[in-house]
NUROVEX-440529 format. One record per residue (C-alpha): residue number from 1; x, y, z; residue in one letter. Coordinates in nm, 3 decimals. Last residue first. Example, Ala and Ser with C-alpha at 12.3 -4.5 7.8 and 13.67 -1.06 7.14 Angstrom:
<recs>
+-----+---------+---------+---------+----+
:   i :      xx :      yy :      zz : aa :
+-----+---------+---------+---------+----+
:   2 :   1.367 :  -0.106 :   0.714 :  S :
:   1 :   1.230 :  -0.450 :   0.780 :  A :
+-----+---------+---------+---------+----+
</recs>
This chain:
<recs>
+-----+---------+---------+---------+----+
:   i :      xx :      yy :      zz : aa :
+-----+---------+---------+---------+----+
: 344 :  10.611 : -10.456 :   1.322 :  R :
: 343 :  10.987 : -10.456 :   1.356 :  W :
: 342 :  10.967 : -10.639 :   1.686 :  P :
: 341 :  10.798 : -10.954 :   1.547 :  R :
: 340 :  10.586 : -11.088 :   1.835 :  A :
: 339 :  10.332 : -10.810 :   1.797 :  P :
: 338 :  10.307 : -10.565 :   2.090 :  A :
: 337 :  10.046 : -10.637 :   2.354 :  P :
: 336 :   9.724 : -10.439 :   2.309 :  P :
: 335 :   9.732 : -10.062 :   2.360 :  P :
: 334 :   9.586 :  -9.883 :   2.663 :  M :
: 333 :   9.307 :  -9.634 :   2.596 :  P :
: 332 :   9.056 :  -9.919 :   2.545 :  N :
: 331 :   8.855 :  -9.803 :   2.249 :  P :
: 330 :   8.523 :  -9.620 :   2.284 :  P :
: 329 :   8.235 :  -9.835 :   2.157 :  A :
: 328 :   8.122 :  -9.768 :   1.801 :  V :
: 327 :   7.763 :  -9.641 :   1.803 :  E :
: 326 :   7.541 :  -9.755 :   1.517 :  P :
: 325 :   7.367 :  -9.465 :   1.338 :  R :
: 324 :   7.068 :  -9.294 :   1.501 :  A :
: 323 :   7.265 :  -8.988 :   1.605 :  T :
: 322 :   7.207 :  -8.792 :   1.924 :  A :
: 321 :   7.374 :  -9.060 :   2.132 :  P :
: 320 :   7.168 :  -9.171 :   2.428 :  T :
: 319 :   7.148 :  -9.030 :   2.778 :  A :
: 318 :   6.849 :  -9.142 :   2.982 :  S :
: 317 :   7.037 :  -9.408 :   3.176 :  A :
: 316 :   7.315 :  -9.170 :   3.267 :  P :
: 315 :   7.657 :  -9.220 :   3.108 :  R :
: 314 :   7.931 :  -9.132 :   3.352 :  Q :
: 313 :   8.173 :  -9.392 :   3.217 :  A :
: 312 :   7.967 :  -9.664 :   3.384 :  S :
: 311 :   8.263 :  -9.900 :   3.370 :  G :
: 310 :   8.354 :  -9.859 :   3.735 :  P :
: 309 :   8.061 :  -9.710 :   3.931 :  A :
: 308 :   8.077 :  -9.333 :   3.961 :  S :
: 307 :   8.336 :  -9.186 :   4.195 :  A :
: 306 :   8.212 :  -9.046 :   4.524 :  R :
: 305 :   8.320 :  -8.696 :   4.616 :  L :
: 304 :   8.346 :  -8.615 :   4.986 :  D :
: 303 :   8.727 :  -8.616 :   4.983 :  P :
: 302 :   8.742 :  -8.328 :   4.732 :  W :
: 301 :   9.108 :  -8.229 :   4.709 :  L :
: 300 :   9.217 :  -8.575 :   4.826 :  T :
: 299 :   9.037 :  -8.732 :   4.529 :  P :
: 298 :   9.273 :  -8.540 :   4.296 :  L :
: 297 :   9.576 :  -8.726 :   4.434 :  D :
: 296 :   9.627 :  -8.950 :   4.130 :  A :
: 295 :   9.639 :  -8.642 :   3.908 :  L :
: 294 :   9.925 :  -8.496 :   4.110 :  A :
: 293 :   9.871 :  -8.210 :   4.353 :  V :
: 292 :   9.956 :  -7.841 :   4.358 :  R :
: 291 :  10.049 :  -7.648 :   4.667 :  G :
: 290 :   9.872 :  -7.351 :   4.821 :  A :
: 289 :  10.074 :  -7.031 :   4.787 :  A :
: 288 :   9.784 :  -6.788 :   4.817 :  G :
: 287 :   9.437 :  -6.912 :   4.737 :  S :
: 286 :   9.269 :  -7.249 :   4.703 :  E :
: 285 :   8.905 :  -7.251 :   4.588 :  E :
: 284 :   9.004 :  -7.334 :   4.231 :  L :
: 283 :   9.192 :  -7.647 :   4.334 :  R :
: 282 :   9.546 :  -7.661 :   4.201 :  R :
: 281 :   9.667 :  -7.932 :   3.965 :  W :
: 280 :  10.037 :  -7.955 :   3.872 :  R :
: 279 :  10.181 :  -8.252 :   4.059 :  P :
: 278 :  10.253 :  -8.449 :   3.738 :  A :
: 277 :   9.998 :  -8.696 :   3.598 :  A :
: 276 :   9.871 :  -8.454 :   3.335 :  M :
: 275 :  10.207 :  -8.423 :   3.161 :  D :
: 274 :  10.124 :  -8.169 :   2.890 :  L :
: 273 :  10.370 :  -7.886 :   2.963 :  P :
: 272 :  10.647 :  -8.132 :   3.060 :  D :
: 271 :  10.862 :  -7.964 :   3.325 :  A :
: 270 :  10.556 :  -7.870 :   3.529 :  A :
: 269 :  10.340 :  -7.564 :   3.604 :  A :
: 268 :  10.440 :  -7.369 :   3.292 :  E :
: 267 :  10.184 :  -7.529 :   3.062 :  G :
: 266 :   9.922 :  -7.422 :   3.309 :  S :
: 265 :   9.706 :  -7.593 :   3.567 :  S :
: 264 :   9.357 :  -7.561 :   3.707 :  T :
: 263 :   9.124 :  -7.752 :   3.938 :  A :
: 262 :   8.745 :  -7.728 :   3.947 :  V :
: 261 :   8.481 :  -7.904 :   4.158 :  P :
: 260 :   8.139 :  -7.821 :   4.013 :  V :
: 259 :   7.856 :  -7.965 :   4.224 :  R :
: 258 :   7.997 :  -7.788 :   4.530 :  A :
: 257 :   7.891 :  -7.464 :   4.359 :  P :
: 256 :   7.523 :  -7.541 :   4.416 :  R :
: 255 :   7.319 :  -7.233 :   4.325 :  D :
: 254 :   7.601 :  -7.091 :   4.115 :  L :
: 253 :   7.710 :  -6.725 :   4.135 :  G :
: 252 :   8.014 :  -6.796 :   4.350 :  R :
: 251 :   8.140 :  -7.032 :   4.080 :  L :
: 250 :   8.127 :  -6.757 :   3.818 :  A :
: 249 :   8.344 :  -6.532 :   4.034 :  E :
: 248 :   8.591 :  -6.813 :   4.094 :  A :
: 247 :   8.590 :  -6.886 :   3.720 :  M :
: 246 :   8.693 :  -6.532 :   3.627 :  A :
: 245 :   8.961 :  -6.512 :   3.896 :  R :
: 244 :   9.098 :  -6.854 :   3.807 :  R :
: 243 :   9.108 :  -6.762 :   3.439 :  A :
: 242 :   9.322 :  -6.456 :   3.508 :  N :
: 241 :   9.568 :  -6.657 :   3.716 :  A :
: 240 :   9.580 :  -6.936 :   3.455 :  E :
: 239 :   9.646 :  -6.690 :   3.173 :  R :
: 238 :   9.937 :  -6.549 :   3.370 :  R :
: 237 :  10.073 :  -6.895 :   3.447 :  A :
: 236 :  10.066 :  -6.983 :   3.078 :  S :
: 235 :   9.894 :  -7.214 :   2.828 :  P :
: 234 :   9.585 :  -7.311 :   3.029 :  L :
: 233 :   9.459 :  -7.656 :   3.132 :  W :
: 232 :   9.124 :  -7.671 :   3.315 :  V :
: 231 :   9.042 :  -7.992 :   3.500 :  L :
: 230 :   8.671 :  -8.031 :   3.580 :  V :
: 229 :   8.602 :  -8.265 :   3.870 :  P :
: 228 :   8.295 :  -8.490 :   3.837 :  T :
: 227 :   7.977 :  -8.479 :   4.042 :  T :
: 226 :   7.735 :  -8.753 :   3.943 :  I :
: 225 :   7.354 :  -8.734 :   3.967 :  G :
: 224 :   7.341 :  -8.733 :   3.589 :  T :
: 223 :   7.097 :  -8.443 :   3.548 :  V :
: 222 :   7.216 :  -8.241 :   3.847 :  E :
: 221 :   7.584 :  -8.291 :   3.761 :  A :
: 220 :   7.513 :  -8.184 :   3.403 :  L :
: 219 :   7.341 :  -7.866 :   3.527 :  R :
: 218 :   7.643 :  -7.776 :   3.739 :  E :
: 217 :   7.866 :  -7.842 :   3.437 :  Y :
: 216 :   7.647 :  -7.599 :   3.243 :  R :
: 215 :   7.689 :  -7.332 :   3.508 :  A :
: 214 :   8.066 :  -7.387 :   3.495 :  L :
: 213 :   8.069 :  -7.327 :   3.119 :  K :
: 212 :   8.027 :  -6.953 :   3.173 :  G :
: 211 :   8.379 :  -6.930 :   3.312 :  A :
: 210 :   8.523 :  -7.039 :   2.976 :  L :
: 209 :   8.298 :  -6.792 :   2.794 :  R :
: 208 :   8.401 :  -6.510 :   3.025 :  S :
: 207 :   8.763 :  -6.607 :   2.971 :  L :
: 206 :   8.723 :  -6.534 :   2.599 :  Q :
: 205 :   8.875 :  -6.818 :   2.400 :  E :
: 204 :   9.205 :  -6.796 :   2.211 :  T :
: 203 :   9.437 :  -6.867 :   2.504 :  G :
: 202 :   9.481 :  -7.233 :   2.413 :  F :
: 201 :   9.233 :  -7.361 :   2.670 :  D :
: 200 :   9.180 :  -7.734 :   2.714 :  F :
: 199 :   8.880 :  -7.811 :   2.935 :  E :
: 198 :   8.908 :  -8.167 :   3.059 :  V :
: 197 :   8.651 :  -8.371 :   3.249 :  F :
: 196 :   8.766 :  -8.593 :   3.530 :  F :
: 195 :   8.775 :  -8.931 :   3.694 :  E :
: 194 :   9.032 :  -9.016 :   3.959 :  A :
: 193 :   9.058 :  -9.373 :   4.081 :  E :
: 192 :   9.252 :  -9.481 :   4.387 :  R :
: 191 :   9.423 :  -9.811 :   4.465 :  G :
: 190 :   9.770 :  -9.670 :   4.407 :  A :
: 189 :   9.683 :  -9.537 :   4.061 :  E :
: 188 :   9.381 :  -9.539 :   3.833 :  R :
: 187 :   9.314 :  -9.252 :   3.592 :  W :
: 186 :   8.972 :  -9.199 :   3.433 :  R :
: 185 :   8.910 :  -8.961 :   3.145 :  G :
: 184 :   8.671 :  -8.725 :   2.971 :  Y :
: 183 :   8.760 :  -8.483 :   2.695 :  G :
: 182 :   8.711 :  -8.136 :   2.549 :  D :
: 181 :   8.390 :  -8.112 :   2.750 :  P :
: 180 :   8.061 :  -8.055 :   2.567 :  T :
: 179 :   7.787 :  -7.911 :   2.786 :  V :
: 178 :   7.409 :  -7.945 :   2.822 :  I :
: 177 :   7.265 :  -8.062 :   2.488 :  D :
: 176 :   7.611 :  -8.199 :   2.414 :  G :
: 175 :   7.590 :  -8.460 :   2.689 :  W :
: 174 :   7.604 :  -8.793 :   2.507 :  H :
: 173 :   7.696 :  -8.704 :   2.149 :  R :
: 172 :   7.908 :  -8.412 :   2.268 :  G :
: 171 :   8.113 :  -8.632 :   2.499 :  C :
: 170 :   8.176 :  -8.864 :   2.205 :  R :
: 169 :   8.293 :  -8.573 :   1.989 :  A :
: 168 :   8.504 :  -8.427 :   2.269 :  A :
: 167 :   8.689 :  -8.758 :   2.287 :  S :
: 166 :   8.651 :  -9.011 :   2.564 :  W :
: 165 :   8.945 :  -9.165 :   2.745 :  W :
: 164 :   8.903 :  -9.437 :   3.005 :  A :
: 163 :   9.121 :  -9.657 :   3.229 :  A :
: 162 :   9.449 :  -9.470 :   3.196 :  L :
: 161 :   9.685 :  -9.672 :   3.414 :  V :
: 160 :   9.902 :  -9.587 :   3.711 :  G :
: 159 :  10.185 :  -9.753 :   3.903 :  A :
: 158 :  10.427 :  -9.795 :   3.613 :  A :
: 157 :  10.683 : -10.070 :   3.672 :  G :
: 156 :  10.814 : -10.053 :   3.319 :  P :
: 155 :  10.668 :  -9.747 :   3.139 :  Q :
: 154 :  10.342 :  -9.798 :   2.952 :  R :
: 153 :  10.134 :  -9.601 :   3.206 :  A :
: 152 :  10.351 :  -9.292 :   3.154 :  R :
: 151 :  10.307 :  -9.305 :   2.777 :  R :
: 150 :   9.933 :  -9.355 :   2.820 :  I :
: 149 :   9.917 :  -9.048 :   3.046 :  L :
: 148 :  10.123 :  -8.846 :   2.797 :  T :
: 147 :   9.876 :  -8.954 :   2.528 :  T :
: 146 :   9.594 :  -8.802 :   2.734 :  F :
: 145 :   9.723 :  -8.447 :   2.758 :  L :
: 144 :   9.850 :  -8.474 :   2.400 :  G :
: 143 :   9.496 :  -8.530 :   2.274 :  N :
: 142 :   9.414 :  -8.181 :   2.401 :  C :
: 141 :   9.705 :  -8.035 :   2.207 :  G :
: 140 :   9.620 :  -8.226 :   1.889 :  V :
: 139 :   9.258 :  -8.111 :   1.899 :  T :
: 138 :   9.347 :  -7.750 :   1.983 :  H :
: 137 :   9.613 :  -7.735 :   1.712 :  A :
: 136 :   9.368 :  -7.873 :   1.454 :  L :
: 135 :   9.073 :  -7.652 :   1.551 :  Q :
: 134 :   9.125 :  -7.406 :   1.263 :  L :
: 133 :   9.087 :  -7.707 :   1.035 :  S :
: 132 :   9.300 :  -7.718 :   0.720 :  F :
: 131 :   9.469 :  -8.056 :   0.780 :  A :
: 130 :   9.137 :  -8.171 :   0.926 :  R :
: 129 :   9.017 :  -8.183 :   0.566 :  G :
: 128 :   9.172 :  -8.528 :   0.532 :  I :
: 127 :   8.923 :  -8.657 :   0.788 :  E :
: 126 :   8.625 :  -8.469 :   0.643 :  R :
: 125 :   8.697 :  -8.579 :   0.286 :  E :
: 124 :   8.740 :  -8.939 :   0.400 :  R :
: 123 :   8.400 :  -8.936 :   0.567 :  S :
: 122 :   8.312 :  -9.196 :   0.830 :  Y :
: 121 :   7.962 :  -9.207 :   0.976 :  G :
: 120 :   7.982 :  -9.583 :   1.026 :  L :
: 119 :   7.658 :  -9.647 :   0.840 :  E :
: 118 :   7.821 :  -9.673 :   0.496 :  K :
: 117 :   8.077 :  -9.915 :   0.640 :  P :
: 116 :   7.792 : -10.154 :   0.727 :  D :
: 115 :   7.860 : -10.250 :   1.087 :  I :
: 114 :   7.959 : -10.594 :   1.214 :  G :
: 113 :   8.213 : -10.452 :   1.458 :  D :
: 112 :   8.515 : -10.593 :   1.274 :  E :
: 111 :   8.358 : -10.499 :   0.942 :  R :
: 110 :   8.332 : -10.136 :   1.055 :  A :
: 109 :   8.691 : -10.117 :   1.178 :  L :
: 108 :   8.828 : -10.276 :   0.860 :  A :
: 107 :   8.622 : -10.036 :   0.648 :  V :
: 106 :   8.752 :  -9.738 :   0.845 :  A :
: 105 :   9.111 :  -9.854 :   0.802 :  G :
: 104 :   9.065 :  -9.899 :   0.428 :  A :
: 103 :   8.915 :  -9.550 :   0.401 :  T :
: 102 :   9.183 :  -9.354 :   0.584 :  D :
: 101 :   9.203 :  -9.266 :   0.953 :  L :
: 100 :   9.408 :  -8.959 :   1.038 :  V :
:  99 :   9.780 :  -8.910 :   1.097 :  Y :
:  98 :   9.987 :  -8.594 :   1.150 :  Y :
:  97 :  10.354 :  -8.611 :   1.056 :  M :
:  96 :  10.584 :  -8.418 :   1.285 :  P :
:  95 :  10.594 :  -8.041 :   1.241 :  H :
:  94 :  10.893 :  -7.870 :   1.088 :  S :
:  93 :  11.143 :  -7.604 :   1.187 :  G :
:  92 :  11.036 :  -7.243 :   1.187 :  R :
:  91 :  10.736 :  -7.097 :   1.005 :  D :
:  90 :  10.544 :  -7.424 :   1.028 :  R :
:  89 :  10.316 :  -7.569 :   0.763 :  H :
:  88 :  10.114 :  -7.876 :   0.853 :  P :
:  87 :  10.239 :  -8.225 :   0.763 :  Q :
:  86 :   9.986 :  -8.474 :   0.630 :  F :
:  85 :   9.898 :  -8.838 :   0.675 :  R :
:  84 :   9.639 :  -9.094 :   0.575 :  H :
:  83 :   9.593 :  -9.427 :   0.748 :  L :
:  82 :   9.470 :  -9.767 :   0.630 :  V :
:  81 :   9.537 :  -9.692 :   0.263 :  G :
:  80 :   9.796 :  -9.969 :   0.236 :  W :
:  79 :  10.076 :  -9.722 :   0.168 :  Q :
:  78 :   9.987 :  -9.526 :   0.481 :  Y :
:  77 :   9.973 :  -9.839 :   0.695 :  L :
:  76 :  10.311 :  -9.943 :   0.559 :  N :
:  75 :  10.467 :  -9.604 :   0.635 :  R :
:  74 :  10.316 :  -9.615 :   0.983 :  L :
:  73 :  10.486 :  -9.950 :   1.038 :  R :
:  72 :  10.828 :  -9.831 :   0.927 :  L :
:  71 :  10.799 :  -9.504 :   1.117 :  N :
:  70 :  10.696 :  -9.681 :   1.436 :  A :
:  69 :  10.982 :  -9.929 :   1.417 :  G :
:  68 :  11.230 :  -9.645 :   1.374 :  R :
:  67 :  11.077 :  -9.426 :   1.644 :  R :
:  66 :  11.093 :  -9.677 :   1.926 :  G :
:  65 :  10.877 :  -9.861 :   2.178 :  T :
:  64 :  10.547 :  -9.825 :   1.998 :  F :
:  63 :  10.176 :  -9.775 :   2.074 :  A :
:  62 :  10.091 :  -9.477 :   2.295 :  I :
:  61 :  10.405 :  -9.264 :   2.292 :  D :
:  60 :  10.498 :  -9.359 :   1.935 :  I :
:  59 :  10.150 :  -9.255 :   1.822 :  I :
:  58 :  10.189 :  -8.923 :   2.003 :  Q :
:  57 :  10.518 :  -8.857 :   1.826 :  T :
:  56 :  10.368 :  -8.948 :   1.488 :  S :
:  55 :  10.094 :  -8.695 :   1.553 :  T :
:  54 :   9.738 :  -8.796 :   1.628 :  L :
:  53 :   9.413 :  -8.695 :   1.457 :  V :
:  52 :   9.046 :  -8.791 :   1.487 :  H :
:  51 :   9.020 :  -8.898 :   1.854 :  H :
:  50 :   8.765 :  -9.179 :   1.822 :  E :
:  49 :   8.832 :  -9.292 :   1.464 :  F :
:  48 :   9.203 :  -9.239 :   1.527 :  L :
:  47 :   9.196 :  -9.458 :   1.839 :  M :
:  46 :   8.994 :  -9.722 :   1.659 :  R :
:  45 :   9.243 :  -9.736 :   1.373 :  C :
:  44 :   9.526 :  -9.761 :   1.627 :  L :
:  43 :   9.352 : -10.060 :   1.785 :  W :
:  42 :   9.334 : -10.229 :   1.445 :  R :
:  41 :   9.704 : -10.172 :   1.386 :  D :
:  40 :   9.789 : -10.296 :   1.736 :  R :
:  39 :   9.589 : -10.614 :   1.680 :  D :
:  38 :   9.794 : -10.667 :   1.365 :  T :
:  37 :   9.677 : -10.598 :   1.010 :  L :
:  36 :   9.828 : -10.835 :   0.754 :  H :
:  35 :   9.579 : -11.116 :   0.700 :  R :
:  34 :   9.265 : -10.900 :   0.704 :  A :
:  33 :   9.453 : -10.650 :   0.489 :  L :
:  32 :   9.456 : -10.895 :   0.198 :  W :
:  31 :   9.079 : -10.933 :   0.221 :  A :
:  30 :   9.047 : -10.555 :   0.214 :  H :
:  29 :   9.272 : -10.542 :  -0.093 :  H :
:  28 :   9.068 : -10.807 :  -0.273 :  E :
:  27 :   8.744 : -10.628 :  -0.190 :  A :
:  26 :   8.874 : -10.321 :  -0.371 :  S :
:  25 :   8.904 :  -9.978 :  -0.213 :  N :
:  24 :   9.284 :  -9.964 :  -0.218 :  L :
:  23 :   9.290 : -10.088 :  -0.580 :  V :
:  22 :   9.046 :  -9.827 :  -0.710 :  R :
:  21 :   9.220 :  -9.560 :  -0.504 :  A :
:  20 :   9.547 :  -9.609 :  -0.694 :  V :
:  19 :   9.825 :  -9.796 :  -0.519 :  P :
:  18 :  10.045 :  -9.584 :  -0.296 :  R :
:  17 :  10.396 :  -9.454 :  -0.350 :  E :
:  16 :  10.602 :  -9.341 :  -0.055 :  P :
:  15 :  10.696 :  -8.973 :  -0.068 :  R :
:  14 :  11.064 :  -8.891 :  -0.056 :  H :
:  13 :  11.130 :  -8.529 :   0.030 :  A :
:  12 :  11.186 :  -8.305 :  -0.268 :  R :
:  11 :  11.531 :  -8.227 :  -0.397 :  L :
:  10 :  11.507 :  -8.499 :  -0.662 :  Q :
:   9 :  11.213 :  -8.320 :  -0.825 :  R :
:   8 :  11.427 :  -8.011 :  -0.869 :  Q :
:   7 :  11.668 :  -8.193 :  -1.099 :  P :
:   6 :  12.027 :  -8.191 :  -0.974 :  T :
:   5 :  12.258 :  -7.994 :  -1.200 :  P :
:   4 :  12.554 :  -8.173 :  -1.363 :  N :
:   3 :  12.795 :  -7.918 :  -1.506 :  S :
:   2 :  12.737 :  -7.637 :  -1.260 :  V :
:   1 :  12.962 :  -7.349 :  -1.360 :  M :
+-----+---------+---------+---------+----+
</recs>
């Protein structure tokens, strides 16, 4: 017989308390945050505004040196209304916490850029609603390709650095009338720079649709005057083989196939499924047992390609965002120096 039963509420995971919304949205609270947010906190707000959702593991990879310090700081940012978090259901085990930008963080970002928060285009309902989005796994998976690059670049003595990372949303605002890549990036290493578009395939899209995008990339190259490699990540070696056949056929049907350099990889091509920098990329035109190359060696696959001018980020003069609201510049993918106090 149980003589001292434990109340059910005590069996639940601890949830940090937060002030009521009226307090979090007050001018006094925003003024208080101005004194307490570090450069890294503000940068993280920009990263979440740009890329929508990051897991706690991804945030550790890009901004912290250890899990304990990260958890303490993320807990504070959650309590202060800077970030919101949720944990998706999983049949086995548990997901890490997923973080999105909350209202106080969006206001801080807007004020920092001299933008009226109402014109920022931020919606708390939309951000929290990402917990139910059917695109959540795709978004987090694609973001993981880039966060592994930042993690690699942050290692002592790292030779490479992620110089640019655009989200699918930003790509859509600039080129969405032609094609919307899942991401755009630039990787610098050993005196070379590789720029690329990313197509992240989770195995849920018809291969004919994936192959059909190559014609749109050809059109984008014609409009911008810049030829950029398209890196296609697929979940398995079998899916990659099938996709390569479909895309090779589509490429043969283009007027100028050289305008669309394509390389593929799968989650089984390297020890870390999402490590973009690993020697995992195989040019679409290669057949048989041709080897795979690292991200830094992409220029060797297409030696005639000329990278666009540094800082141009592929944006042609005629391309402007589809929205009339103020455009927040993409954040530097690399974090600012860590605060002097290690626990923060």
